[in-house]
C-alpha positions in Angstrom: -56.7 -19.6 -2.9 -55.5 -16.3 -1.5 -55.7 -16.3 2.2 -56.4 -18.2 5.4 -57.8 -15.5 7.7 -58.7 -16.6 11.2 -56.0 -17.6 13.7 -57.7 -20.8 15.0 -58.7 -21.9 11.5 -55.1 -21.4 10.3 -53.8 -23.6 13.0 -56.3 -26.3 12.4 -55.8 -26.4 8.6 -52.1 -25.8 8.3 -51.0 -28.1 11.0 -50.1 -31.2 9.0 -52.1 -30.2 6.0 -50.0 -27.4 4.4 -49.4 -29.3 1.2 -53.0 -30.4 0.8 -54.3 -26.9 1.6 -52.0 -25.2 -0.9 -53.0 -27.5 -3.7 -56.8 -27.4 -3.0 -57.1 -23.8 -2.1 -55.2 -22.5 -5.1 -57.3 -21.1 -7.9 -56.6 -19.3 -11.2 -58.5 -16.2 -10.1 -57.2 -14.4 -7.0 -59.6 -14.0 -4.2 -59.7 -12.3 -0.8 -59.8 -13.7 2.7 -62.8 -15.5 3.9 -64.4 -13.5 6.6 -67.0 -10.9 6.0 -65.8 -7.5 7.4 -67.5 -6.2 10.6 -70.5 -4.0 9.8 -69.3 -1.4 12.3 -68.6 2.0 10.8 -65.2 3.1 9.6 -64.9 5.7 12.3 -63.8 4.7 15.8 -66.9 4.0 18.0 -65.6 6.0 20.9 -67.8 9.1 21.2 -66.0 12.2 20.1 -62.7 10.4 19.8 -62.5 10.4 16.0 -62.9 13.1 13.4 -65.7 12.7 10.9 -64.4 11.4 7.5 -64.3 14.2 5.0 -67.0 13.9 2.3 -66.1 11.6 -0.7 -68.1 11.8 -3.9 -70.4 8.8 -4.3 -69.1 8.3 -7.8 -65.4 8.2 -6.8 -63.8 4.8 -7.3 -62.4 2.9 -4.3 -58.9 3.6 -5.6 -58.0 6.6 -7.8 -54.8 7.1 -9.8 -52.9 10.1 -8.6 -49.9 10.4 -10.8 -47.1 8.6 -12.7 -49.2 6.4 -14.9 -47.1 3.7 -16.6 -44.2 4.2 -14.2 -43.1 2.0 -11.3 -43.4 3.7 -7.9 -41.2 1.8 -5.5 -42.0 3.6 -2.2 -44.5 6.1 -0.8 -44.5 7.8 2.5 -46.8 10.4 4.0 -45.4 12.9 6.4 -46.9 15.8 8.3 -47.1 18.0 5.2 -46.0 16.2 2.1 -46.3 12.9 0.3 -42.9 11.5 -0.9 -42.4 8.8 -3.6 -39.3 7.0 -4.9 -39.2 6.5 -8.7 -36.1 5.1 -10.4 -34.1 5.8 -7.3 -35.1 9.5 -7.2 -37.4 11.0 -4.6 -40.2 13.4 -5.5 -42.5 15.3 -3.2 -46.0 16.8 -3.3 -47.5 19.2 -0.9 -51.0 19.3 -2.5 -52.1 15.6 -2.3 -50.3 14.6 -5.5 -51.6 17.3 -7.9 -48.1 18.7 -8.5 -44.6 17.2 -7.9 -41.0 18.3 -7.6 -37.7 16.7 -6.9 -36.9 16.3 -3.2 -33.9 18.4 -2.4 -33.9 17.5 1.3 -35.8 15.5 3.8 -39.2 17.1 3.6 -40.1 16.2 7.2 -36.9 17.6 8.7 -37.6 19.9 11.6 -41.2 18.8 11.8 -40.7 17.4 15.3 -42.4 14.1 14.5 -41.7 11.6 17.2 -42.1 8.7 14.8 -44.3 5.6 15.1 -44.9 4.3 18.6 -44.4 0.7 17.3 -41.4 -0.3 15.1 -38.8 -3.0 14.4 -35.5 -3.0 16.2 -32.9 -5.8 16.4 -35.2 -8.2 14.6 -38.2 -7.8 16.9 -41.2 -5.5 17.5 -40.6 -2.8 20.1 -42.6 -0.1 21.6 -41.4 3.5 22.1 -42.5 4.6 25.6 -44.7 7.7 25.5 -42.3 9.5 27.9 -39.4 9.0 25.5 -40.4 10.3 22.1 -36.9 10.2 20.7 -35.7 6.8 21.9 -36.2 3.2 20.9 -36.4 0.6 23.7 -34.0 -2.4 23.3 -36.4 -4.9 25.0 -38.7 -6.6 22.4 -42.4 -6.8 23.1 -43.0 -10.3 24.7 -44.1 -12.8 22.2 -43.4 -10.7 19.1 -42.4 -12.5 16.0 -38.9 -12.7 14.4 -38.8 -9.8 11.9 -36.6 -9.3 8.9 -33.8 -6.7 9.0 -35.0 -3.3 8.0 -34.1 -1.9 4.6 -32.1 1.3 4.6 -35.0 3.4 3.5 -37.5 1.8 5.9 -38.2 3.7 9.1 -40.1 1.2 11.2 -40.7 -2.0 9.3 -43.7 -3.9 8.0 -45.9 -3.1 11.0 -49.1 -1.1 11.6 -50.9 0.0 14.8 -54.2 1.8 14.3 -54.6 4.5 16.9 -58.3 3.6 17.2 -57.3 0.3 18.8 -54.7 1.0 21.5 -52.3 -1.9 22.0 -53.2 -3.7 18.7 -50.3 -4.2 16.3 -50.1 -6.1 13.0 -46.6 -7.2 11.9 -45.3 -9.3 9.0 -42.5 -11.6 10.1 -39.4 -12.6 8.2 -41.2 -15.6 6.6 -44.1 -13.4 5.3 -46.6 -14.6 8.0 -48.9 -11.9 9.4 -49.1 -11.6 13.2 -51.5 -9.7 15.4 -51.0 -8.3 18.8 -54.2 -8.0 20.7 -55.0 -5.3 23.2 -54.2 -7.8 26.0 -50.6 -8.0 24.7 -50.8 -11.5 23.3 -49.3 -12.2 19.8 -50.8 -14.8 17.5 -50.6 -15.7 13.8 -53.4 -13.9 11.9 -52.9 -14.5 8.1 -50.9 -16.7 5.8 -51.0 -16.1 2.0 -51.2 -19.1 -0.3 -50.1 -19.3 -3.9 -52.3 -17.7 -6.6 -52.4 -21.0 -8.5 -50.8 -24.4 -8.4 -47.1 -24.2 -9.2 -47.0 -20.4 -8.6 -45.0 -18.8 -5.8 -46.7 -17.2 -2.8 -47.2 -13.4 -3.3 -45.0 -11.3 -1.0 -46.4 -8.8 1.5 -44.5 -5.6 0.7 -45.9 -3.1 3.3 -48.4 -2.5 6.1 -50.3 0.7 7.0 -52.9 2.1 9.3 -53.9 5.5 10.7 -51.5 5.7 13.6 -51.7 9.3 14.8 -55.4 9.8 15.0 -58.2 7.3 15.8 -59.7 7.6 12.4 -60.3 3.9 11.7 -59.8 0.4 12.9 -58.6 -0.6 9.4 -55.2 -2.1 8.7 -53.9 -2.4 5.1 -51.4 -4.8 3.6 -49.7 -4.3 0.2 -48.9 -7.5 -1.8 -47.1 -8.1 -5.0 -49.9 -10.4 -6.3 -53.1 -9.8 -4.5 -53.2 -6.0 -4.6 -54.2 -4.6 -1.2 -55.7 -6.6 1.7 -57.7 -4.9 4.3 -58.9 -5.7 7.8 -61.7 -3.7 9.4 -61.2 -5.2 12.9 -57.6 -4.5 13.5 -56.1 -7.5 11.8 -58.3 -10.4 12.8 -60.2 -10.9 9.5 -59.1 -9.9 6.1 -60.7 -9.1 2.7 -59.2 -8.2 -0.6 -59.8 -4.4 -1.1 -58.1 -3.4 -4.3 -60.8 -2.9 -6.9 -59.2 -1.0 -9.8 -55.6 -1.3 -8.4 -52.8 -3.2 -10.2 -52.2 -6.6 -8.6 -48.6 -5.6 -7.8 -48.5 -3.1 -4.9 -45.0 -2.2 -3.7 -45.8 0.3 -0.9 -48.5 1.8 1.3 -48.8 5.0 3.4 -51.7 6.2 5.5 -52.0 10.0 5.7 -53.9 11.0 8.8 -54.0 14.7 7.9 -55.9 14.0 4.6 -57.6 10.8 5.7 -56.1 9.0 2.7 -54.2 5.8 2.0 -51.6 5.9 -0.8 -50.5 2.9 -2.8 -47.2 2.7 -4.8 -47.6 0.3 -7.7 -45.9 -0.9 -10.9 -48.3 1.4 -12.7 -48.2 4.7 -10.8 -49.4 6.2 -7.5 -52.9 5.6 -6.3 -55.0 6.9 -3.4 -58.0 5.7 -1.4 -60.0 8.3 0.6 -61.4 7.2 3.9 -65.2 7.0 3.9 -68.0 5.9 6.2 -68.4 2.6 4.5 -65.4 0.5 5.6 -65.2 -2.1 3.0 -65.4 -1.9 -0.9 -68.4 -3.2 -2.7 -68.2 -6.8 -4.0 -66.2 -7.2 -7.2 -65.3 -10.2 -9.4 -61.7 -10.7 -8.1 -63.1 -10.9 -4.5 -65.1 -14.1 -5.1 -65.0 -16.7 -2.3 -66.5 -19.8 -4.0 -63.1 -21.5 -4.7 -61.9 -21.0 -1.1 -65.0 -22.6 0.4 -64.7 -25.5 -2.0 -61.1 -26.0 -1.0 -61.9 -25.9 2.7 -64.6 -28.4 2.2 -62.4 -30.8 0.3 -59.6 -30.5 2.9 -62.0 -31.1 5.7 -63.4 -34.2 4.0 -59.9 -35.5 3.3 -58.8 -35.0 6.9 -62.0 -36.7 8.2 -61.4 -39.7 5.8 -57.8 -40.1 6.8 -58.6 -39.7 10.5 -61.3 -42.4 10.3 -58.9 -44.7 8.5 -56.2 -44.3 11.1 -58.7 -44.9 13.9 -59.9 -48.2 12.3 -56.3 -49.4 11.8 -55.6 -48.6 15.5 -58.6 -50.7 16.6 -57.7 -53.8 14.7 
């Protein structure tokens, strides 16, 4: 099956049962993580703290293709003014939300005086930029942060996301592909582990993370994967669902644009966009079924109970 969402549940199931869990939870059809998203609205609950999401037509799909159908888009970034994509090693930019594109002749965000993300990766750990030092990166890692993979040359801050609506909360993907969550109290804990799509298949790779980091628009955190499309958490990274109806399964990059209240997805079949709306989670769709996961958890639980009982009886002899 696709995911093992809760921290405590992951520790109970994966400690000593990784092989059994992988075999039993794997299923031919992908599925999202187990927990039902919080019914709280997409907008931050703090009165007056968050702008109202712009109107989205009721008939608009959860994801809409923007451009480059049939072409692989490797990277997408959203700056203060433009959206930038990388296709075949060449960058293109759009200043009108993807309606028109032109080659990028220079850094489109140069001179925009953007301080950059507050949380980022440095020296293999997650670090925080002090508010008083917008241009610097502290060398001291955040206590308890996971070991991160080295940054790619084109990556500015690593596979991490910190929604502005939840101060102190950070989601980061470590060098082994495990998702970690930093709570508002500063404690780090494992939050998500992807399992193979089916028996004998490899585990899908998490390719990017995104959240609205400049404005408190939403608690949501998004993860791009190269097999399970996009995963979304509506509580800052504690519980996860699969939120990619209509998207290709292989998503190579994500970018949240606070200015337009949009999330862009770079895929093997073009560039797509999701517009923020009051309903935080997508409607149910076939690829998000949970029945295989619950069956797998039940079987693992029964097997663990049987083996534990057998061990106790042998010890009492």
